[in-house]
All heavy atoms as a GROMACS GRO file, in nm:
protein
  617
    1MET      N    1  10.274  10.138  10.279
    1MET     CA    2  10.156  10.121  10.201
    1MET      C    3  10.068  10.247  10.217
    1MET      O    4  10.046  10.293  10.327
    1MET     CB    5  10.080   9.994  10.246
    1MET     CG    6   9.942   9.991  10.191
    1MET     SD    7   9.841   9.851  10.259
    1MET     CE    8   9.824   9.894  10.428
    2THR      N    9  10.019  10.294  10.105
    2THR     CA   10   9.926  10.405  10.108
    2THR      C   11   9.794  10.354  10.050
    2THR      O   12   9.787  10.294   9.951
    2THR     CB   13   9.977  10.520  10.019
    2THR    OG1   14  10.109  10.557  10.061
    2THR    CG2   15   9.885  10.639  10.026
    3GLU      N   16   9.688  10.383  10.129
    3GLU     CA   17   9.553  10.333  10.089
    3GLU      C   18   9.462  10.451  10.066
    3GLU      O   19   9.476  10.553  10.125
    3GLU     CB   20   9.488  10.243  10.195
    3GLU     CG   21   9.562  10.114  10.218
    3GLU     CD   22   9.496  10.022  10.310
    3GLU    OE1   23   9.378   9.996  10.289
    3GLU    OE2   24   9.560   9.986  10.413
    4GLY      N   25   9.366  10.427   9.978
    4GLY     CA   26   9.264  10.529   9.955
    4GLY      C   27   9.152  10.470   9.872
    4GLY      O   28   9.140  10.345   9.858
    5LYS      N   29   9.066  10.556   9.818
    5LYS     CA   30   8.950  10.512   9.744
    5LYS      C   31   8.994  10.432   9.619
    5LYS      O   32   8.927  10.344   9.577
    5LYS     CB   33   8.869  10.628   9.698
    5LYS     CG   34   8.780  10.695   9.797
    5LYS     CD   35   8.704  10.803   9.731
    5LYS     CE   36   8.606  10.870   9.825
    5LYS     NZ   37   8.525  10.975   9.762
    6ARG      N   38   9.111  10.469   9.566
    6ARG     CA   39   9.158  10.409   9.442
    6ARG      C   40   9.216  10.268   9.468
    6ARG      O   41   9.254  10.203   9.373
    6ARG     CB   42   9.262  10.493   9.376
    6ARG     CG   43   9.201  10.633   9.336
    6ARG     CD   44   9.311  10.723   9.284
    6ARG     NE   45   9.394  10.763   9.401
    6ARG     CZ   46   9.495  10.843   9.396
    6ARG    NH1   47   9.532  10.891   9.278
    6ARG    NH2   48   9.564  10.874   9.501
    7GLY      N   49   9.241  10.230   9.591
    7GLY     CA   50   9.308  10.104   9.623
    7GLY      C   51   9.427  10.129   9.704
    7GLY      O   52   9.427  10.215   9.798
    8ALA      N   53   9.542  10.064   9.674
    8ALA     CA   54   9.660  10.083   9.758
    8ALA      C   55   9.781  10.104   9.665
    8ALA      O   56   9.780  10.059   9.549
    8ALA     CB   57   9.680   9.959   9.845
    9GLN      N   58   9.876  10.168   9.720
    9GLN     CA   59  10.001  10.188   9.648
    9GLN      C   60  10.103  10.087   9.705
    9GLN      O   61  10.125  10.080   9.821
    9GLN     CB   62  10.052  10.333   9.671
    9GLN     CG   63  10.171  10.372   9.589
    9GLN     CD   64  10.205  10.516   9.616
    9GLN    OE1   65  10.198  10.565   9.732
    9GLN    NE2   66  10.247  10.583   9.517
   10VAL      N   67  10.154  10.011   9.613
   10VAL     CA   68  10.251   9.902   9.658
   10VAL      C   69  10.390   9.952   9.620
   10VAL      O   70  10.434   9.946   9.505
   10VAL     CB   71  10.221   9.770   9.585
   10VAL    CG1   72  10.315   9.660   9.628
   10VAL    CG2   73  10.075   9.726   9.613
   11LYS      N   74  10.462  10.000   9.723
   11LYS     CA   75  10.595  10.062   9.700
   11LYS      C   76  10.705   9.961   9.666
   11LYS      O   77  10.807  10.007   9.614
   11LYS     CB   78  10.631  10.144   9.820
   11LYS     CG   79  10.532  10.256   9.851
   11LYS     CD   80  10.572  10.338   9.975
   11LYS     CE   81  10.474  10.446   9.995
   11LYS     NZ   82  10.506  10.525  10.112
   12TYR      N   83  10.681   9.838   9.690
   12TYR     CA   84  10.790   9.738   9.672
   12TYR      C   85  10.761   9.634   9.569
   12TYR      O   86  10.826   9.527   9.571
   12TYR     CB   87  10.823   9.669   9.809
   12TYR     CG   88  10.865   9.774   9.918
   12TYR    CD1   89  10.777   9.820  10.008
   12TYR    CD2   90  10.997   9.820   9.914
   12TYR    CE1   91  10.820   9.914  10.105
   12TYR    CE2   92  11.039   9.914  10.004
   12TYR     CZ   93  10.950   9.957  10.101
   12TYR     OH   94  10.991  10.051  10.197
   13LEU      N   95  10.670   9.665   9.482
   13LEU     CA   96  10.636   9.563   9.379
   13LEU      C   97  10.760   9.529   9.289
   13LEU      O   98  10.787   9.410   9.263
   13LEU     CB   99  10.522   9.613   9.289
   13LEU     CG  100  10.484   9.515   9.178
   13LEU    CD1  101  10.437   9.380   9.234
   13LEU    CD2  102  10.373   9.574   9.088
   14ARG      N  103  10.840   9.625   9.252
   14ARG     CA  104  10.956   9.594   9.169
   14ARG      C  105  11.054   9.500   9.239
   14ARG      O  106  11.103   9.406   9.183
   14ARG     CB  107  11.024   9.728   9.136
   14ARG     CG  108  11.152   9.705   9.049
   14ARG     CD  109  11.219   9.837   9.011
   14ARG     NE  110  11.138   9.902   8.907
   14ARG     CZ  111  11.087  10.024   8.920
   14ARG    NH1  112  11.102  10.095   9.026
   14ARG    NH2  113  11.016  10.071   8.820
   15GLN      N  114  11.073   9.524   9.367
   15GLN     CA  115  11.156   9.440   9.447
   15GLN      C  116  11.103   9.292   9.454
   15GLN      O  117  11.176   9.199   9.441
   15GLN     CB  118  11.185   9.494   9.588
   15GLN     CG  119  11.270   9.617   9.588
   15GLN     CD  120  11.193   9.746   9.570
   15GLN    OE1  121  11.076   9.750   9.524
   15GLN    NE2  122  11.252   9.856   9.604
   16TRP      N  123  10.972   9.283   9.480
   16TRP     CA  124  10.913   9.147   9.482
   16TRP      C  125  10.927   9.082   9.345
   16TRP      O  126  10.960   8.962   9.342
   16TRP     CB  127  10.765   9.158   9.525
   16TRP     CG  128  10.745   9.161   9.671
   16TRP    CD1  129  10.727   9.272   9.749
   16TRP    CD2  130  10.746   9.055   9.761
   16TRP    NE1  131  10.713   9.239   9.880
   16TRP    CE2  132  10.723   9.103   9.888
   16TRP    CE3  133  10.760   8.915   9.746
   16TRP    CZ2  134  10.718   9.019  10.000
   16TRP    CZ3  135  10.756   8.835   9.855
   16TRP    CH2  136  10.732   8.884   9.979
   17ARG      N  137  10.906   9.150   9.237
   17ARG     CA  138  10.915   9.093   9.108
   17ARG      C  139  11.051   9.045   9.077
   17ARG      O  140  11.078   8.932   9.028
   17ARG     CB  141  10.865   9.197   9.000
   17ARG     CG  142  10.881   9.147   8.857
   17ARG     CD  143  10.829   9.254   8.756
   17ARG     NE  144  10.900   9.380   8.764
   17ARG     CZ  145  11.016   9.405   8.712
   17ARG    NH1  146  11.093   9.309   8.654
   17ARG    NH2  147  11.064   9.524   8.721
   18ARG      N  148  11.150   9.132   9.106
   18ARG     CA  149  11.291   9.093   9.080
   18ARG      C  150  11.334   8.977   9.174
   18ARG      O  151  11.411   8.893   9.131
   18ARG     CB  152  11.385   9.211   9.104
   18ARG     CG  153  11.367   9.315   8.998
   18ARG     CD  154  11.462   9.434   9.022
   18ARG     NE  155  11.452   9.526   8.910
   18ARG     CZ  156  11.499   9.650   8.921
   18ARG    NH1  157  11.553   9.695   9.028
   18ARG    NH2  158  11.487   9.728   8.812
   19HIS      N  159  11.283   8.974   9.293
   19HIS     CA  160  11.317   8.866   9.387
   19HIS      C  161  11.272   8.730   9.331
   19HIS      O  162  11.336   8.631   9.354
   19HIS     CB  163  11.252   8.888   9.525
   19HIS     CG  164  11.284   8.796   9.629
   19HIS    ND1  165  11.410   8.777   9.688
   19HIS    CD2  166  11.203   8.708   9.694
   19HIS    CE1  167  11.407   8.688   9.779
   19HIS    NE2  168  11.285   8.637   9.785
   20ARG      N  169  11.155   8.734   9.258
   20ARG     CA  170  11.104   8.609   9.200
   20ARG      C  171  11.159   8.586   9.055
   20ARG      O  172  11.114   8.498   8.988
   20ARG     CB  173  10.948   8.618   9.194
   20ARG     CG  174  10.885   8.626   9.331
   20ARG     CD  175  10.902   8.494   9.408
   20ARG     NE  176  10.820   8.494   9.527
   20ARG     CZ  177  10.869   8.483   9.650
   20ARG    NH1  178  10.995   8.462   9.668
   20ARG    NH2  179  10.785   8.485   9.753
   21LEU      N  180  11.254   8.674   9.013
   21LEU     CA  181  11.320   8.665   8.886
   21LEU      C  182  11.222   8.669   8.768
   21LEU      O  183  11.232   8.590   8.674
   21LEU     CB  184  11.404   8.539   8.882
   21LEU     CG  185  11.510   8.520   8.991
   21LEU    CD1  186  11.579   8.389   8.981
   21LEU    CD2  187  11.609   8.637   8.985
   22LEU      N  188  11.122   8.761   8.776
   22LEU     CA  189  11.025   8.780   8.673
   22LEU      C  190  11.041   8.911   8.602
   22LEU      O  191  11.080   9.013   8.661
   22LEU     CB  192  10.882   8.775   8.740
   22LEU     CG  193  10.841   8.642   8.798
   22LEU    CD1  194  10.710   8.664   8.871
   22LEU    CD2  195  10.828   8.533   8.691
   23THR      N  196  11.012   8.907   8.472
   23THR     CA  197  11.004   9.032   8.398
   23THR      C  198  10.868   9.097   8.422
   23THR      O  199  10.778   9.027   8.474
   23THR     CB  200  11.023   9.010   8.250
   23THR    OG1  201  10.912   8.936   8.198
   23THR    CG2  202  11.156   8.940   8.212
   24GLN      N  203  10.849   9.215   8.387
   24GLN     CA  204  10.714   9.277   8.396
   24GLN      C  205  10.613   9.203   8.316
   24GLN      O  206  10.504   9.180   8.363
   24GLN     CB  207  10.722   9.430   8.353
   24GLN     CG  208  10.804   9.515   8.448
   24GLN     CD  209  10.822   9.652   8.390
   24GLN    OE1  210  10.826   9.674   8.269
   24GLN    NE2  211  10.833   9.751   8.482
   25SER      N  212  10.650   9.162   8.196
   25SER     CA  213  10.559   9.083   8.111
   25SER      C  214  10.523   8.948   8.177
   25SER      O  215  10.402   8.910   8.175
   25SER     CB  216  10.619   9.061   7.977
   25SER     OG  217  10.634   9.184   7.907
   26GLU      N  218  10.619   8.880   8.229
   26GLU     CA  219  10.593   8.748   8.295
   26GLU      C  220  10.502   8.759   8.416
   26GLU      O  221  10.407   8.687   8.433
   26GLU     CB  222  10.727   8.685   8.335
   26GLU     CG  223  10.810   8.638   8.216
   26GLU     CD  224  10.954   8.598   8.260
   26GLU    OE1  225  11.003   8.642   8.365
   26GLU    OE2  226  11.011   8.523   8.181
   27LEU      N  227  10.525   8.870   8.492
   27LEU     CA  228  10.438   8.888   8.610
   27LEU      C  229  10.298   8.922   8.564
   27LEU      O  230  10.200   8.868   8.618
   27LEU     CB  231  10.496   8.998   8.702
   27LEU     CG  232  10.405   9.039   8.818
   27LEU    CD1  233  10.374   8.916   8.908
   27LEU    CD2  234  10.473   9.146   8.904
   28ALA      N  235  10.285   9.009   8.467
   28ALA     CA  236  10.155   9.045   8.415
   28ALA      C  237  10.080   8.920   8.370
   28ALA      O  238   9.961   8.908   8.398
   28ALA     CB  239  10.168   9.144   8.302
   29ASP      N  240  10.144   8.838   8.290
   29ASP     CA  241  10.081   8.716   8.243
   29ASP      C  242  10.036   8.625   8.359
   29ASP      O  243   9.925   8.570   8.356
   29ASP     CB  244  10.176   8.642   8.152
   29ASP     CG  245  10.199   8.706   8.016
   29ASP    OD1  246  10.117   8.796   7.981
   29ASP    OD2  247  10.295   8.667   7.950
   30LYS      N  248  10.122   8.602   8.457
   30LYS     CA  249  10.092   8.518   8.567
   30LYS      C  250   9.975   8.571   8.652
   30LYS      O  251   9.892   8.494   8.705
   30LYS     CB  252  10.214   8.500   8.659
   30LYS     CG  253  10.318   8.404   8.609
   30LYS     CD  254  10.434   8.385   8.707
   30LYS     CE  255  10.381   8.295   8.820
   30LYS     NZ  256  10.489   8.242   8.906
   31ALA      N  257   9.966   8.706   8.661
   31ALA     CA  258   9.865   8.767   8.744
   31ALA      C  259   9.736   8.799   8.669
   31ALA      O  260   9.634   8.830   8.732
   31ALA     CB  261   9.922   8.897   8.808
   32GLY      N  262   9.739   8.788   8.536
   32GLY     CA  263   9.620   8.816   8.456
   32GLY      C  264   9.591   8.965   8.444
   32GLY      O  265   9.476   9.003   8.435
   33VAL      N  266   9.697   9.043   8.445
   33VAL     CA  267   9.682   9.192   8.423
   33VAL      C  268   9.768   9.229   8.301
   33VAL      O  269   9.845   9.146   8.254
   33VAL     CB  270   9.723   9.270   8.551
   33VAL    CG1  271   9.637   9.232   8.670
   33VAL    CG2  272   9.868   9.249   8.582
   34THR      N  273   9.761   9.351   8.264
   34THR     CA  274   9.843   9.396   8.153
   34THR      C  275   9.984   9.438   8.200
   34THR      O  276  10.001   9.474   8.319
   34THR     CB  277   9.785   9.517   8.078
   34THR    OG1  278   9.778   9.630   8.171
   34THR    CG2  279   9.638   9.481   8.035
   35LYS      N  280  10.075   9.439   8.110
   35LYS     CA  281  10.212   9.487   8.146
   35LYS      C  282  10.201   9.636   8.182
   35LYS      O  283  10.272   9.680   8.274
   35LYS     CB  284  10.303   9.471   8.023
   35LYS     CG  285  10.446   9.518   8.049
   35LYS     CD  286  10.534   9.503   7.929
   35LYS     CE  287  10.670   9.561   7.950
   35LYS     NZ  288  10.757   9.554   7.828
   36GLY      N  289  10.118   9.707   8.120
   36GLY     CA  290  10.094   9.849   8.155
   36GLY      C  291  10.053   9.866   8.300
   36GLY      O  292  10.097   9.966   8.363
   37THR      N  293   9.973   9.776   8.352
   37THR     CA  294   9.937   9.784   8.491
   37THR      C  295  10.056   9.766   8.581
   37THR      O  296  10.070   9.838   8.680
   37THR     CB  297   9.832   9.672   8.523
   37THR    OG1  298   9.713   9.702   8.446
   37THR    CG2  299   9.798   9.669   8.669
   38ILE      N  300  10.140   9.672   8.547
   38ILE     CA  301  10.264   9.649   8.625
   38ILE      C  302  10.354   9.770   8.621
   38ILE      O  303  10.402   9.818   8.727
   38ILE     CB  304  10.343   9.520   8.582
   38ILE    CG1  305  10.252   9.396   8.593
   38ILE    CG2  306  10.470   9.507   8.657
   38ILE    CD1  307  10.203   9.365   8.730
   39ILE      N  308  10.370   9.829   8.500
   39ILE     CA  309  10.453   9.946   8.486
   39ILE      C  310  10.398  10.061   8.570
   39ILE      O  311  10.469  10.128   8.642
   39ILE     CB  312  10.464   9.983   8.338
   39ILE    CG1  313  10.551   9.880   8.262
   39ILE    CG2  314  10.521  10.122   8.316
   39ILE    CD1  315  10.541   9.895   8.113
   40ARG      N  316  10.265  10.081   8.562
   40ARG     CA  317  10.205  10.192   8.633
   40ARG      C  318  10.221  10.174   8.785
   40ARG      O  319  10.254  10.269   8.859
   40ARG     CB  320  10.056  10.199   8.599
   40ARG     CG  321   9.980  10.311   8.672
   40ARG     CD  322   9.831  10.317   8.625
   40ARG     NE  323   9.763  10.188   8.622
   40ARG     CZ  324   9.717  10.122   8.726
   40ARG    NH1  325   9.732  10.172   8.847
   40ARG    NH2  326   9.658  10.007   8.721
   41ILE      N  327  10.199  10.056   8.835
   41ILE     CA  328  10.211  10.031   8.979
   41ILE      C  329  10.359  10.050   9.024
   41ILE      O  330  10.386  10.110   9.126
   41ILE     CB  331  10.163   9.889   9.015
   41ILE    CG1  332  10.016   9.876   8.986
   41ILE    CG2  333  10.198   9.856   9.159
   41ILE    CD1  334   9.967   9.733   8.984
   42GLU      N  335  10.452  10.002   8.946
   42GLU     CA  336  10.596  10.020   8.980
   42GLU      C  337  10.636  10.165   8.980
   42GLU      O  338  10.731  10.205   9.044
   42GLU     CB  339  10.684   9.932   8.890
   42GLU     CG  340  10.677   9.784   8.921
   42GLU     CD  341  10.774   9.698   8.844
   42GLU    OE1  342  10.851   9.755   8.762
   42GLU    OE2  343  10.776   9.581   8.866
   43ALA      N  344  10.565  10.245   8.902
   43ALA     CA  345  10.595  10.387   8.890
   43ALA      C  346  10.527  10.468   9.003
   43ALA      O  347  10.536  10.589   9.007
   43ALA     CB  348  10.551  10.439   8.755
   44GLY      N  349  10.453  10.397   9.090
   44GLY     CA  350  10.393  10.467   9.203
   44GLY      C  351  10.244  10.474   9.193
   44GLY      O  352  10.177  10.543   9.278
   45GLY      N  353  10.184  10.418   9.094
   45GLY     CA  354  10.035  10.421   9.081
   45GLY      C  355   9.968  10.329   9.179
   45GLY      O  356  10.033  10.242   9.243
   46TYR      N  357   9.839  10.347   9.192
   46TYR     CA  358   9.761  10.265   9.284
   46TYR      C  359   9.704  10.149   9.213
   46TYR      O  360   9.681  10.148   9.086
   46TYR     CB  361   9.643  10.351   9.337
   46TYR     CG  362   9.680  10.453   9.437
   46TYR    CD1  363   9.748  10.573   9.402
   46TYR    CD2  364   9.663  10.435   9.573
   46TYR    CE1  365   9.790  10.664   9.494
   46TYR    CE2  366   9.698  10.527   9.664
   46TYR     CZ  367   9.764  10.644   9.622
   46TYR     OH  368   9.803  10.732   9.720
   47MET      N  369   9.677  10.038   9.288
   47MET     CA  370   9.611   9.924   9.231
   47MET      C  371   9.491   9.881   9.313
   47MET      O  372   9.495   9.899   9.437
   47MET     CB  373   9.707   9.808   9.201
   47MET     CG  374   9.755   9.733   9.320
   47MET     SD  375   9.849   9.593   9.258
   47MET     CE  376   9.971   9.578   9.388
   48ASN      N  377   9.388   9.829   9.249
   48ASN     CA  378   9.273   9.790   9.322
   48ASN      C  379   9.300   9.658   9.400
   48ASN      O  380   9.399   9.588   9.374
   48ASN     CB  381   9.148   9.774   9.234
   48ASN     CG  382   9.159   9.662   9.133
   48ASN    OD1  383   9.197   9.554   9.166
   48ASN    ND2  384   9.129   9.691   9.009
   49TYR      N  385   9.218   9.628   9.496
   49TYR     CA  386   9.246   9.520   9.583
   49TYR      C  387   9.237   9.377   9.510
   49TYR      O  388   9.306   9.282   9.551
   49TYR     CB  389   9.150   9.523   9.706
   49TYR     CG  390   9.182   9.642   9.788
   49TYR    CD1  391   9.101   9.754   9.790
   49TYR    CD2  392   9.300   9.643   9.860
   49TYR    CE1  393   9.132   9.866   9.864
   49TYR    CE2  394   9.337   9.761   9.938
   49TYR     CZ  395   9.251   9.870   9.935
   49TYR     OH  396   9.283   9.981  10.010
   50GLY      N  397   9.157   9.368   9.402
   50GLY     CA  398   9.153   9.249   9.328
   50GLY      C  399   9.290   9.224   9.261
   50GLY      O  400   9.339   9.109   9.258
   51ASN      N  401   9.348   9.327   9.207
   51ASN     CA  402   9.479   9.318   9.145
   51ASN      C  403   9.589   9.286   9.251
   51ASN      O  404   9.683   9.208   9.226
   51ASN     CB  405   9.520   9.439   9.071
   51ASN     CG  406   9.451   9.449   8.932
   51ASN    OD1  407   9.387   9.353   8.887
   51ASN    ND2  408   9.453   9.566   8.874
   52ILE      N  409   9.574   9.344   9.369
   52ILE     CA  410   9.668   9.309   9.475
   52ILE      C  411   9.670   9.161   9.504
   52ILE      O  412   9.772   9.097   9.518
   52ILE     CB  413   9.638   9.391   9.600
   52ILE    CG1  414   9.665   9.539   9.576
   52ILE    CG2  415   9.717   9.340   9.720
   52ILE    CD1  416   9.617   9.631   9.694
   53ARG      N  417   9.547   9.103   9.520
   53ARG     CA  418   9.539   8.958   9.547
   53ARG      C  419   9.598   8.883   9.433
   53ARG      O  420   9.676   8.784   9.450
   53ARG     CB  421   9.391   8.921   9.570
   53ARG     CG  422   9.342   8.960   9.705
   53ARG     CD  423   9.206   8.902   9.733
   53ARG     NE  424   9.107   8.950   9.644
   53ARG     CZ  425   9.039   9.066   9.661
   53ARG    NH1  426   9.062   9.139   9.768
   53ARG    NH2  427   8.944   9.099   9.576
   54ALA      N  428   9.565   8.911   9.307
   54ALA     CA  429   9.620   8.839   9.189
   54ALA      C  430   9.769   8.851   9.180
   54ALA      O  431   9.839   8.749   9.152
   54ALA     CB  432   9.552   8.889   9.065
   55ILE      N  433   9.824   8.965   9.200
   55ILE     CA  434   9.968   8.983   9.189
   55ILE      C  435  10.041   8.915   9.302
   55ILE      O  436  10.144   8.854   9.286
   55ILE     CB  437  10.003   9.134   9.176
   55ILE    CG1  438   9.951   9.188   9.042
   55ILE    CG2  439  10.151   9.160   9.193
   55ILE    CD1  440   9.957   9.336   9.024
   56ALA      N  441   9.987   8.926   9.422
   56ALA     CA  442  10.045   8.855   9.535
   56ALA      C  443  10.051   8.707   9.514
   56ALA      O  444  10.154   8.647   9.535
   56ALA     CB  445   9.971   8.890   9.668
   57GLU      N  446   9.942   8.652   9.459
   57GLU     CA  447   9.940   8.509   9.429
   57GLU      C  448  10.047   8.473   9.322
   57GLU      O  449  10.113   8.370   9.336
   57GLU     CB  450   9.800   8.467   9.386
   57GLU     CG  451   9.785   8.317   9.365
   57GLU     CD  452   9.647   8.277   9.330
   57GLU    OE1  453   9.552   8.324   9.398
   57GLU    OE2  454   9.628   8.194   9.238
   58ALA      N  455  10.056   8.556   9.220
   58ALA     CA  456  10.152   8.529   9.114
   58ALA      C  457  10.297   8.538   9.172
   58ALA      O  458  10.387   8.473   9.118
   58ALA     CB  459  10.136   8.630   9.004
   59LEU      N  460  10.315   8.618   9.276
   59LEU     CA  461  10.452   8.628   9.332
   59LEU      C  462  10.471   8.532   9.449
   59LEU      O  463  10.573   8.536   9.516
   59LEU     CB  464  10.470   8.772   9.388
   59LEU     CG  465  10.481   8.879   9.281
   59LEU    CD1  466  10.468   9.022   9.343
   59LEU    CD2  467  10.609   8.867   9.201
   60ASP      N  468  10.372   8.442   9.470
   60ASP     CA  469  10.380   8.340   9.575
   60ASP      C  470  10.401   8.405   9.712
   60ASP      O  471  10.486   8.364   9.792
   60ASP     CB  472  10.492   8.242   9.544
   60ASP     CG  473  10.483   8.118   9.633
   60ASP    OD1  474  10.371   8.078   9.671
   60ASP    OD2  475  10.586   8.055   9.661
   61THR      N  476  10.315   8.504   9.742
   61THR     CA  477  10.318   8.570   9.868
   61THR      C  478  10.178   8.609   9.904
   61THR      O  479  10.079   8.578   9.829
   61THR     CB  480  10.412   8.694   9.869
   61THR    OG1  481  10.428   8.740  10.002
   61THR    CG2  482  10.359   8.806   9.783
   62THR      N  483  10.157   8.673  10.019
   62THR     CA  484  10.027   8.718  10.056
   62THR      C  485  10.012   8.868  10.025
   62THR      O  486  10.110   8.939  10.018
   62THR     CB  487  10.006   8.699  10.212
   62THR    OG1  488  10.091   8.784  10.280
   62THR    CG2  489  10.026   8.556  10.250
   63PRO      N  490   9.885   8.913  10.012
   63PRO     CA  491   9.869   9.058   9.992
   63PRO      C  492   9.929   9.137  10.112
   63PRO      O  493   9.986   9.247  10.086
   63PRO     CB  494   9.712   9.072   9.992
   63PRO     CG  495   9.667   8.943   9.941
   63PRO     CD  496   9.760   8.843   9.998
   64GLN      N  497   9.915   9.089  10.232
   64GLN     CA  498   9.972   9.162  10.346
   64GLN      C  499  10.126   9.176  10.331
   64GLN      O  500  10.180   9.283  10.360
   64GLN     CB  501   9.937   9.085  10.476
   64GLN     CG  502   9.790   9.087  10.507
   64GLN     CD  503   9.713   8.980  10.433
   64GLN    OE1  504   9.764   8.895  10.363
   64GLN    NE2  505   9.579   8.988  10.446
   65GLN      N  506  10.195   9.070  10.295
   65GLN     CA  507  10.339   9.076  10.275
   65GLN      C  508  10.380   9.168  10.160
   65GLN      O  509  10.472   9.245  10.171
   65GLN     CB  510  10.397   8.938  10.255
   65GLN     CG  511  10.396   8.848  10.375
   65GLN     CD  512  10.443   8.708  10.345
   65GLN    OE1  513  10.403   8.649  10.250
   65GLN    NE2  514  10.528   8.658  10.431
   66LEU      N  515  10.305   9.164  10.056
   66LEU     CA  516  10.330   9.247   9.937
   66LEU      C  517  10.319   9.398   9.977
   66LEU      O  518  10.398   9.478   9.933
   66LEU     CB  519  10.235   9.213   9.822
   66LEU     CG  520  10.248   9.289   9.692
   66LEU    CD1  521  10.387   9.266   9.631
   66LEU    CD2  522  10.140   9.247   9.593
   67LEU      N  523  10.216   9.425  10.056
   67LEU     CA  524  10.196   9.567  10.095
   67LEU      C  525  10.290   9.614  10.204
   67LEU      O  526  10.312   9.735  10.218
   67LEU     CB  527  10.049   9.583  10.140
   67LEU     CG  528   9.947   9.566  10.032
   67LEU    CD1  529   9.807   9.560  10.096
   67LEU    CD2  530   9.950   9.680   9.931
   68ALA      N  531  10.345   9.521  10.282
   68ALA     CA  532  10.425   9.558  10.405
   68ALA      C  533  10.567   9.607  10.368
   68ALA      O  534  10.617   9.693  10.436
   68ALA     CB  535  10.429   9.445  10.497
   69GLY      N  536  10.630   9.547  10.267
   69GLY     CA  537  10.767   9.585  10.240
   69GLY      C  538  10.832   9.487  10.144
   69GLY      O  539  10.765   9.396  10.090
   70PRO      N  540  10.960   9.502  10.118
   70PRO     CA  541  11.028   9.411  10.029
   70PRO      C  542  11.040   9.269  10.084
   70PRO      O  543  11.023   9.253  10.203
   70PRO     CB  544  11.169   9.479  10.014
   70PRO     CG  545  11.184   9.557  10.144
   70PRO     CD  546  11.050   9.601  10.184
   71PRO      N  547  11.069   9.173  10.000
   71PRO     CA  548  11.081   9.039  10.053
   71PRO      C  549  11.198   9.024  10.147
   71PRO      O  550  11.299   9.099  10.135
   71PRO     CB  551  11.106   8.955   9.925
   71PRO     CG  552  11.121   9.049   9.810
   71PRO     CD  553  11.090   9.184   9.857
   72ASP      N  554  11.185   8.934  10.242
   72ASP     CA  555  11.295   8.909  10.336
   72ASP      C  556  11.423   8.873  10.262
   72ASP      O  557  11.418   8.787  10.168
   72ASP     CB  558  11.260   8.793  10.433
   72ASP     CG  559  11.152   8.837  10.532
   72ASP    OD1  560  11.129   8.957  10.558
   72ASP    OD2  561  11.085   8.742  10.586
   73GLY      N  562  11.529   8.932  10.298
   73GLY     CA  563  11.657   8.900  10.239
   73GLY      C  564  11.684   8.963  10.105
   73GLY      O  565  11.785   8.939  10.038
   74TYR      N  566  11.588   9.054  10.055
   74TYR     CA  567  11.614   9.109   9.922
   74TYR      C  568  11.716   9.216   9.931
   74TYR      O  569  11.719   9.301  10.021
   74TYR     CB  570  11.480   9.174   9.875
   74TYR     CG  571  11.498   9.243   9.738
   74TYR    CD1  572  11.503   9.165   9.626
   74TYR    CD2  573  11.518   9.382   9.731
   74TYR    CE1  574  11.524   9.227   9.500
   74TYR    CE2  575  11.535   9.442   9.610
   74TYR     CZ  576  11.537   9.364   9.492
   74TYR     OH  577  11.558   9.424   9.370
   75VAL      N  578  11.812   9.210   9.841
   75VAL     CA  579  11.912   9.316   9.826
   75VAL      C  580  11.916   9.367   9.689
   75VAL      O  581  11.929   9.286   9.592
   75VAL     CB  582  12.052   9.261   9.866
   75VAL    CG1  583  12.164   9.364   9.850
   75VAL    CG2  584  12.058   9.202  10.008
   76GLU      N  585  11.902   9.494   9.668
   76GLU     CA  586  11.894   9.557   9.539
   76GLU      C  587  12.032   9.548   9.476
   76GLU      O  588  12.135   9.579   9.537
   76GLU     CB  589  11.859   9.710   9.550
   76GLU     CG  590  11.839   9.776   9.418
   76GLU     CD  591  11.702   9.745   9.354
   76GLU    OE1  592  11.608   9.721   9.421
   76GLU    OE2  593  11.701   9.743   9.229
   77ALA      N  594  12.040   9.494   9.354
   77ALA     CA  595  12.167   9.481   9.279
   77ALA      C  596  12.225   9.619   9.244
   77ALA      O  597  12.144   9.712   9.218
   77ALA     CB  598  12.145   9.397   9.156
   78ALA      N  599  12.349   9.634   9.250
   78ALA     CA  600  12.417   9.761   9.210
   78ALA      C  601  12.375   9.796   9.064
   78ALA      O  602  12.383   9.714   8.977
   78ALA     CB  603  12.565   9.747   9.224
   79GLY      N  604  12.332   9.917   9.050
   79GLY     CA  605  12.300   9.969   8.915
   79GLY      C  606  12.155   9.931   8.873
   79GLY      O  607  12.116   9.960   8.760
   80ALA      N  608  12.083   9.853   8.949
   80ALA     CA  609  11.950   9.817   8.916
   80ALA      C  610  11.853   9.937   8.921
   80ALA      O  611  11.864  10.019   9.009
   80ALA     CB  612  11.896   9.705   9.006
   81ALA      N  613  11.765   9.945   8.822
   81ALA     CA  614  11.674  10.052   8.823
   81ALA      C  615  11.530  10.009   8.841
   81ALA      O  616  11.500   9.900   8.827
   81ALA     CB  617  11.679  10.131   8.690
   0.00000   0.00000   0.00000
């Protein structure tokens, strides 16, 4: 996790989203953010702490777990981008 004035960088958001079998649009809808926000974060952008809480709740995890690393037992599928 990288933190700064802009918020935090969540390096494993894509893995968490895929682990929960959600599309970017589905996660955005559940979290109350735009699909563009999810795309930007997955591309390495920063998100504010309010969005971290909302996205963590939508993923049925805690902000701390979301920031710490990929979900337990997550294995990237071959050829997944």
